[in-house]
C-alpha positions as MATLAB code, in Angstrom:
seq = 'MKANGETEYAKDEMIWANTEEPPRVRPAADIMEIINAKDLLIMMGSCGVSLPREPGDADEDTDADPKPAAYPFDYKNYPDPWPLVPFSSNPPTLQSQIPFHLLPETLIVHDPFRLLHARTPRDKDVDWTSVDDVTHKYKLDLTVDSIKENIALERSKIEEITKNATPVTVGISFYRSDERDSGDSNPTSAPGNAYKITVPPPPPPPISVPEAHLFLSPAHTVGSGNHSRVYHAEWDLPRSVFSKPKICNTCLEEAARKIISDKAGSTMDNNSPGSNNFFNGNLDFREARTPKITFAYTKFSFNYADLEKSREQIHEDHMHTLEDEKTTSYIEYSGSMDAIHITTVPWYDPASSSPPPCSHFAQSSVCGSLPESPPPTAQVSVVAKLSLRGDNHMKREAANYQRFGMQFSQHWTGYTLATPLQDPTPMGAITPVFYGYYSKEDSSDSDQYFSPILLLEDCGTPIEPDKLDFDDRQECAALVLRLHFHRWTQGSFWPRNILMQLGDHADFPLMKSANDRRFRLIDFGRAKCLMDAQEADYSRNNNLYQKYWDDERFDEKSAIGRVLEFHYPT';
ca = [
     118.842   97.057  265.507;
     117.310  100.531  265.601;
     119.859  101.808  263.086;
     118.879   99.061  260.651;
     115.148   99.672  261.045;
     114.520   96.187  262.431;
     112.603   97.133  265.578;
     109.286   96.351  263.872;
     110.018   92.642  264.247;
     110.523   92.836  268.012;
     108.284   95.639  269.223;
     107.195   93.886  272.404;
     110.736   92.833  273.253;
     112.008   96.387  272.754;
     109.294   97.817  275.000;
     110.108   95.220  277.642;
     113.840   95.954  277.414;
     113.257   99.693  277.766;
     111.366   99.161  281.031;
     114.269   97.334  282.685;
     115.896   99.287  285.464;
     119.493  100.374  284.860;
     122.298   98.579  286.714;
     122.654   99.650  290.335;
     125.072   98.961  293.148;
     124.141   96.080  295.451;
     125.227   97.155  298.951;
     126.285   94.710  301.628;
     123.871   93.734  304.379;
     123.514   96.511  306.957;
     126.588   96.004  309.142;
     125.051   98.095  311.936;
     122.088   95.700  312.120;
     124.488   92.749  312.250;
     126.556   94.428  314.974;
     123.439   95.152  317.044;
     122.376   91.506  316.752;
     125.839   90.446  317.921;
     125.609   92.933  320.812;
     122.351   91.334  321.930;
     124.025   87.909  322.022;
     126.908   89.378  324.023;
     124.507   90.994  326.513;
     122.726   87.651  326.896;
     126.042   85.924  327.599;
     125.778   83.728  324.498;
     129.143   84.754  323.085;
     132.238   86.646  324.109;
     134.379   86.496  327.247;
     134.814   89.574  329.414;
     138.312   90.786  330.144;
     138.962   90.585  333.885;
     138.670   93.969  335.540;
     141.115   95.105  338.160;
     140.066   97.205  341.160;
     139.976  100.884  340.309;
     139.902  100.330  336.540;
     136.916  102.597  336.056;
     138.522  105.504  337.895;
     142.195  105.151  337.123;
     143.740  106.682  334.013;
     147.368  105.741  333.531;
     147.605  106.940  329.925;
     150.187  109.688  329.631;
     148.496  111.258  326.598;
     145.454  113.382  327.433;
     142.309  112.169  325.694;
     139.272  114.193  324.610;
     136.168  114.017  326.766;
     134.314  111.955  324.149;
     137.211  109.549  323.557;
     135.469  106.345  322.374;
     138.232  103.854  323.260;
     138.103  104.270  327.031;
     137.925  100.502  327.518;
     138.087  100.713  331.314;
     134.757  102.534  331.400;
     132.893  100.323  328.941;
     129.586   98.903  330.213;
     129.560   95.267  331.291;
     130.189   92.742  329.798;
     132.592   94.787  327.668;
     135.486   94.968  326.990;
     135.810   91.438  325.674;
     138.821   89.208  325.302;
     139.965   89.723  321.697;
     138.786   86.997  319.298;
     136.347   85.553  321.850;
     133.147   86.849  320.222;
     133.713   86.017  316.526;
     132.795   89.509  315.272;
     131.009   89.891  311.921;
     133.010   90.166  308.721;
     133.067   93.709  307.382;
     131.973   93.755  303.741;
     130.680   97.322  303.475;
     132.824   99.962  301.853;
     134.264  102.753  303.994;
     134.831  106.050  302.146;
     138.454  107.103  301.961;
     137.810  110.177  304.116;
     136.567  107.922  306.949;
     139.541  105.565  307.014;
     141.091  105.885  310.500;
     144.007  108.306  310.559;
     145.711  106.510  313.458;
     145.739  102.779  314.100;
     146.614  101.454  317.553;
     147.826   97.902  316.928;
     147.603   95.422  319.810;
     150.362   92.897  319.131;
     151.402   90.992  322.276;
     152.695   88.099  320.138;
     155.134   90.236  318.079;
     153.567   89.450  314.717;
     154.406   92.869  313.278;
     157.987   91.720  312.765;
     156.535   89.488  309.999;
     158.236   86.347  311.218;
     156.547   82.958  311.303;
     154.948   82.577  314.764;
     156.348   79.719  316.811;
     153.132   78.881  318.627;
     149.616   79.304  317.244;
     147.824   77.875  320.285;
     147.887   81.021  322.401;
     145.780   82.599  325.123;
     145.380   86.367  324.878;
     144.919   86.754  328.631;
     148.182   84.923  329.381;
     150.397   87.722  328.026;
     150.748   91.447  328.588;
     149.344   93.611  325.838;
     151.811   95.446  323.588;
     150.616   98.328  321.432;
     152.137  100.244  318.532;
     150.924  103.404  316.841;
     150.483  103.315  313.072;
     149.405  106.097  310.728;
     147.321  105.995  307.551;
     149.644  106.067  304.549;
     147.797  107.023  301.368;
     150.246  107.454  298.516;
     148.010  108.456  295.594;
     147.702  112.236  295.298;
     144.265  112.130  293.678;
     142.905  110.202  296.673;
     144.249  112.837  299.071;
     142.643  115.572  296.977;
     139.314  113.729  296.928;
     139.429  113.309  300.714;
     139.957  117.048  301.229;
     137.183  117.821  298.745;
     134.744  115.404  300.387;
     135.399  116.798  303.861;
     134.938  120.383  302.719;
     131.718  119.355  300.979;
     130.359  117.787  304.187;
     131.294  120.883  306.187;
     129.560  123.119  303.646;
     126.402  121.001  303.632;
     126.341  120.924  307.439;
     126.843  124.675  307.641;
     124.035  125.417  305.174;
     121.708  122.608  306.228;
     118.080  123.110  305.215;
     114.916  121.058  305.804;
     114.946  117.731  304.001;
     112.111  116.610  301.749;
     111.361  113.003  302.658;
     108.383  112.355  300.412;
     105.108  113.401  298.853;
     101.801  112.402  300.429;
      98.529  112.267  298.513;
      95.118  112.582  300.154;
      91.927  111.985  298.210;
      88.175  112.156  298.697;
      85.831  109.157  298.664;
      84.036  110.280  295.509;
      85.708  108.191  292.827;
      84.388  108.087  289.251;
      81.599  105.551  289.075;
      82.228  104.625  285.440;
      84.365  101.779  284.193;
      86.838  104.049  282.425;
      90.498  103.698  283.245;
      92.181  105.710  284.685;
      89.853  106.895  287.429;
      90.213  110.226  289.202;
      89.212  111.929  292.431;
      89.617  115.323  294.109;
      92.656  115.404  296.351;
      95.662  117.219  297.727;
      99.404  116.689  297.498;
     101.715  117.584  300.366;
     105.473  117.857  300.364;
     106.704  116.434  303.679;
     109.838  118.041  305.105;
     111.790  117.374  308.292;
     114.780  119.023  309.997;
     118.160  117.994  308.545;
     119.702  114.791  309.944;
     122.669  114.881  312.329;
     125.840  115.677  310.374;
     127.952  112.668  309.384;
     131.517  112.343  310.671;
     134.129  113.975  308.466;
     137.040  111.942  309.822;
     137.936  109.060  312.135;
     140.934  110.025  314.274;
     141.614  106.574  315.706;
     140.842  102.858  315.514;
     142.301   99.758  317.183;
     143.509   96.530  315.577;
     144.095   93.199  317.337;
     146.401   90.476  315.966;
     146.801   86.859  317.063;
     148.815   83.919  315.650;
     145.810   81.698  316.354;
     144.042   83.393  313.451;
     146.614   82.990  310.710;
     145.217   82.938  307.172;
     148.398   81.989  305.365;
     151.865   83.030  304.281;
     153.714   83.380  301.005;
     156.980   84.510  299.517;
     156.234   88.145  300.264;
     153.748   88.369  303.126;
     151.968   86.996  306.181;
     148.173   87.248  306.379;
     145.963   87.185  309.496;
     142.338   87.514  310.420;
     142.238   90.625  312.590;
     139.706   92.293  314.858;
     139.165   95.932  313.962;
     137.582   98.158  316.597;
     135.985  101.295  315.134;
     133.648  104.037  316.360;
     130.078  103.026  315.626;
     129.501  106.291  313.792;
     131.574  104.869  310.904;
     128.894  102.253  310.200;
     125.754  104.148  311.126;
     123.468  106.250  308.959;
     120.657  108.212  310.646;
     117.178  107.315  309.441;
     113.673  108.520  310.108;
     110.491  106.469  310.407;
     108.126  106.942  307.463;
     105.209  105.436  309.388;
     105.645  107.938  312.219;
     105.916  110.731  309.651;
     102.708  109.624  307.954;
     100.857  109.560  311.268;
     102.164  113.019  312.163;
     101.246  114.382  308.722;
      97.701  113.007  308.963;
      97.236  114.743  312.299;
      98.505  118.063  310.926;
      96.213  117.823  307.891;
      93.276  116.929  310.110;
      93.929  119.956  312.297;
      94.260  122.204  309.243;
      90.994  120.951  307.779;
      89.174  121.517  311.035;
      87.598  118.084  310.907;
      88.545  114.464  311.518;
      90.186  112.598  308.664;
      88.157  109.643  307.492;
      89.610  107.221  304.948;
      92.481  109.613  304.316;
      90.199  112.551  303.394;
      88.222  115.330  305.085;
      84.510  115.404  304.750;
      84.208  118.299  302.309;
      85.554  118.554  298.771;
      86.122  122.270  299.342;
      89.200  121.234  301.227;
      90.879  119.881  298.079;
      93.050  121.983  295.775;
      93.703  119.520  292.978;
      92.831  116.299  291.253;
      94.382  112.824  291.415;
      94.428  110.568  288.357;
      95.097  106.893  289.051;
      96.907  105.277  286.153;
      98.498  101.992  285.202;
     101.251  101.161  282.737;
     101.683   97.649  281.394;
     104.535   96.034  279.567;
     103.626   93.419  276.952;
     103.458   89.766  277.915;
     106.520   87.992  276.542;
     107.073   84.250  276.638;
     110.589   82.906  277.179;
     111.753   79.348  276.643;
     114.999   78.216  278.206;
     116.926   75.000  278.581;
     117.499   73.919  282.140;
     120.519   71.742  281.429;
     123.401   71.808  278.976;
     123.465   68.652  276.919;
     124.312   67.265  273.508;
     121.282   66.290  271.459;
     123.262   63.599  269.681;
     123.868   61.806  272.971;
     120.197   61.470  273.835;
     118.047   58.636  272.511;
     114.949   60.771  272.388;
     113.098   62.698  269.775;
     113.459   66.467  269.743;
     109.825   66.770  270.853;
     110.483   64.589  273.901;
     113.616   66.593  274.740;
     111.637   69.819  274.639;
     108.950   68.328  276.848;
     111.476   67.179  279.459;
     113.955   70.034  279.437;
     112.302   73.182  278.096;
     110.642   75.493  280.603;
     108.441   78.478  279.843;
     108.445   81.805  281.653;
     105.867   84.509  281.092;
     106.735   88.064  282.025;
     104.122   90.787  282.383;
     104.623   93.887  284.472;
     102.024   96.378  285.665;
     103.035   99.662  287.242;
     100.521  101.826  289.097;
     101.140  105.523  289.555;
      99.366  108.794  290.349;
      99.265  111.971  288.307;
      98.422  115.060  290.343;
      97.307  118.432  289.022;
      96.887  121.356  291.371;
      98.766  123.301  294.019;
     101.059  121.596  296.536;
     101.383  122.561  300.192;
     104.367  121.821  302.428;
     104.141  120.185  305.841;
     107.157  120.515  308.119;
     107.283  117.850  310.839;
     109.472  118.389  313.896;
     107.935  115.821  316.246;
     109.564  112.753  314.650;
     113.287  112.536  315.503;
     116.076  111.085  313.420;
     117.176  107.710  314.755;
     120.872  106.846  314.834;
     121.438  103.058  315.099;
     124.856  103.757  316.645;
     123.357  105.726  319.528;
     121.021  104.800  322.353;
     119.407  108.248  322.366;
     116.780  108.668  321.161;
     115.626  105.037  321.316;
     114.075  103.561  318.166;
     110.344  103.875  317.689;
     108.185  100.748  317.811;
     108.186  100.475  314.011;
     111.987  100.442  313.795;
     112.230   98.047  316.743;
     109.828   95.606  315.056;
     111.615   95.745  311.702;
     115.104   95.422  313.197;
     116.923   92.095  313.207;
     117.317   92.152  316.996;
     114.731   94.724  318.085;
     115.630   97.359  320.642;
     118.712   96.560  322.741;
     117.953   96.299  326.479;
     121.068   98.300  327.409;
     123.480  100.724  325.801;
     126.432   99.109  323.998;
     129.918  100.675  324.016;
     130.723  103.514  321.591;
     132.855  101.237  319.400;
     132.198   97.981  317.564;
     134.440   95.120  316.458;
     134.466   93.719  312.937;
     136.645   91.121  311.240;
     139.032   92.059  308.422;
     142.190   90.640  306.857;
     145.538   92.171  307.843;
     148.384   91.599  305.412;
     151.972   92.073  306.621;
     155.016   92.428  304.385;
     158.321   90.621  304.805;
     161.363   92.766  305.401;
     162.910   94.259  302.269;
     159.913   93.437  300.059;
     158.046   96.205  298.218;
     155.217   94.150  296.743;
     152.698   95.204  299.381;
     153.481   98.899  299.039;
     152.807   98.675  295.303;
     149.679   96.637  295.979;
     148.353   99.283  298.378;
     148.948  101.992  295.774;
     147.102   99.909  293.175;
     144.097   99.444  295.469;
     143.943  103.209  295.864;
     144.062  103.660  292.102;
     141.329  101.069  291.606;
     139.039  103.336  293.603;
     135.808  101.959  295.025;
     134.404  100.746  291.702;
     136.445   97.536  291.531;
     135.066   96.356  294.895;
     131.427   97.220  294.170;
     128.753   94.631  293.385;
     126.255   95.508  290.658;
     122.946   94.087  289.540;
     122.722   92.317  286.226;
     125.213   90.443  284.099;
     128.070   91.241  281.771;
     129.561   89.486  278.766;
     133.317   89.309  279.239;
     134.543   88.386  275.774;
     135.677   85.952  274.522;
     133.411   84.095  276.977;
     130.132   83.250  275.282;
     127.921   83.258  278.384;
     127.059   86.219  280.641;
     128.462   86.273  284.171;
     127.319   88.183  287.289;
     128.531   91.728  287.851;
     130.071   91.033  291.240;
     133.076   92.845  292.661;
     136.473   92.161  291.101;
     138.636   92.888  294.159;
     138.259   92.940  297.949;
     137.313   96.180  299.669;
     140.365   98.258  300.619;
     140.377   99.456  304.249;
     143.670  101.337  304.316;
     147.440  101.006  304.303;
     149.226  101.832  307.555;
     152.878  102.449  308.441;
     154.422  102.577  311.905;
     155.083  105.995  313.363;
     158.753  106.740  314.118;
     159.901  103.329  312.869;
     163.301  104.849  312.060;
     164.018  105.122  315.790;
     164.090  101.340  316.172;
     166.467   98.736  314.796;
     163.627   96.233  314.719;
     161.548   95.811  311.598;
     157.857   96.643  311.856;
     155.819   95.655  308.836;
     153.317   98.031  307.279;
     149.710   96.793  307.406;
     147.306   96.411  304.500;
     143.692   95.981  305.638;
     141.303   94.238  303.255;
     137.917   92.565  303.173;
     137.971   88.859  304.024;
     136.821   87.213  300.774;
     137.164   83.557  301.688;
     139.639   80.859  300.719;
     141.595   80.027  297.523;
     139.666   78.075  294.921;
     140.233   74.462  293.929;
     139.394   74.500  290.204;
     138.595   70.780  290.008;
     135.799   71.303  292.573;
     134.133   74.143  290.650;
     131.392   73.689  288.087;
     131.502   75.210  284.620;
     129.607   78.385  285.597;
     131.940   79.002  288.537;
     135.006   78.670  286.325;
     133.533   81.074  283.809;
     132.879   83.565  286.598;
     136.507   83.288  287.748;
     137.697   83.773  284.171;
     135.453   86.819  283.829;
     137.190   88.483  286.787;
     140.541   88.736  285.026;
     138.888   89.582  281.692;
     136.964   92.429  283.333;
     140.210   93.614  284.911;
     141.736   93.700  281.424;
     138.734   95.664  280.170;
     139.561   98.323  282.777;
     143.134   98.369  281.416;
     144.830   96.483  284.221;
     146.684   93.189  284.325;
     146.763   91.117  287.503;
     150.360   89.913  287.233;
     149.944   86.640  289.147;
     146.958   84.711  287.832;
     146.951   81.471  289.823;
     144.262   79.592  291.780;
     145.794   80.789  295.070;
     144.968   84.363  294.031;
     141.287   83.685  293.332;
     139.206   83.504  296.504;
     135.803   81.891  296.964;
     133.316   83.046  299.569;
     130.180   81.143  300.510;
     127.104   83.327  300.783;
     126.129   86.592  299.161;
     127.428   89.819  300.700;
     123.897   91.282  300.716;
     122.544   88.498  302.961;
     122.651   88.541  306.739;
     124.963   85.889  308.242;
     122.182   83.452  309.158;
     120.733   83.724  305.649;
     123.950   83.020  303.748;
     123.849   79.856  301.664;
     126.756   77.609  300.734;
     125.166   77.356  297.291;
     125.886   81.054  296.690;
     129.532   81.066  295.686;
     131.227   84.425  295.163;
     134.708   84.968  293.735;
     137.340   87.691  293.954;
     140.850   88.359  292.645;
     143.619   89.206  295.134;
     147.370   89.945  295.168;
     148.001   93.018  293.024;
     151.638   93.669  293.883;
     152.565   92.909  290.265;
     149.481   94.478  288.658;
     150.158   96.933  285.847;
     148.059   99.696  284.342;
     147.986  100.385  280.607;
     147.967  104.130  281.244;
     151.342  103.877  283.010;
     152.786  102.012  280.020;
     151.432  104.601  277.606;
     152.873  107.469  279.646;
     156.259  105.731  279.815;
     156.226  105.225  276.047;
     155.225  108.839  275.464;
     158.195  110.093  277.475;
     160.515  107.784  275.504;
     158.817  108.279  272.137;
     158.240  104.552  271.525;
     155.647  101.851  272.271;
     157.860   99.348  274.082;
     156.075   99.400  277.462;
     152.630   99.147  275.907;
     153.869   96.079  274.039;
     155.050   94.593  277.353;
     151.615   95.292  278.833;
     149.822   93.729  275.860;
     152.071   90.678  276.078;
     151.251   90.237  279.767;
     147.541   90.583  279.099;
     147.807   88.003  276.297;
     149.678   85.617  278.606;
     147.002   85.961  281.297;
     144.189   85.334  278.817;
     146.045   82.323  277.450;
     146.520   80.939  280.972;
     142.797   80.977  281.824;
     142.082   77.524  280.419;
     145.121   75.977  282.128;
     144.646   77.684  285.507;
     140.899   77.051  285.723;
     140.997   73.655  284.003;
     138.247   74.192  281.469;
     137.893   74.708  277.731;
     138.286   78.419  277.241;
     137.181   80.027  273.945;
     139.928   82.164  272.416;
];
């Protein structure tokens, strides 16, 4: 449009479009807040069953391996009512991404029902407390070299930042006098000061997670197929994995006001000292407006020929008008800027009971301040996929998840047009979040088969196309089309490999609505990347493998209408 010199005909629309914010990642609801709310219910006795304690549990240590002093999985010394019977508290579903460098390096798998042999369990009605626990040690098995390099780079970066930590700038505060311009001109201005607020650096984040625990039960089977068995699993992780230190802006503002008042030598009144000699600059108060634009949209899809109404009556019944006008207020400051360093407001770590949260954080939290300290670990729900003996699909799938990176499982704001679809669809995640691929340590010493474990986000249940509306089917079609855009084919495009989840990932559990349907592709054991085909052709000096890839992509696009049972534009 700009290249053709046609912007003159849509000046307001172009201004409005330029003020739109760029796409951004939509993170999941704060899992630490959800865990704390669950902890409060457990402390109140509303959910969870305590494991029976035996005399001397708190003092006895029968583990042959010495543990570090801060070992978080010392279940015998957990505060009451923990530890809980596995699967008795219905832990929250983990939907947040975990960086590759924080995936647990060792996984202790609790498997008293022998599910790791990947055989169909005989009895699904089981009681965890009726059997003796059996544990196996698994290790993180990342097979993509670039991921290993990125992990090493990220850890060295964290160590360097921690070593050279400097005060953190948390904001700019403006303080003005009461003497505003008396005229009607806009913008107005007033004498004032600007202060850069700094605080000590936050506690360093963890650079690795040495250990986590996983609990499996046949009572929580998701399903089985020709290549795998899938279970809902409880994953017990150190709370530091989920927690990010934060600092209270309200407390900082109060502390800054006191420091400025002391510096001025007089009491602050209405955010300003009594004398204008105190001020080093000037504040201009401005506003920016986008033009008012009127939109008309049709609420329903219909065929005009089928309606016995005039076009005017149709517009009156079905056309709705939206008016969009946006005003942005901002401050322009001219003058010198002083720095205020505040050391009296501590960083608050939601995963720690010390220091306790301030009153502002406690009031804004989902559950407020916990009455007692929870244990150092927290349970979340994930999906554990086990592979049948002699099958390599899951190993390839794990490698593909690593190659996807974190982008495929990110949710973004806005919409995308996945051609040849003619309507935009939401920019939700394409795949589940990948939480690691684990292999048993020293499995060669045993004649028994122990399946590797692929941990993934629980994304719901397989779709039933005949129960989806047109928009839902388009969104499912867009998933595979977006995968093709990123130069991947899925390899097994069937309804069983498209999952539907009720409720948006950014909503807290109680706020999730069944009307918010979210979709994801799964099962990438047969997925193929165009780059691999091109490299294979380059080494053989032909284009045979790229042709195979293009044929598979064409077949998947052609299958969309049949699989999703709707008219698909080609």
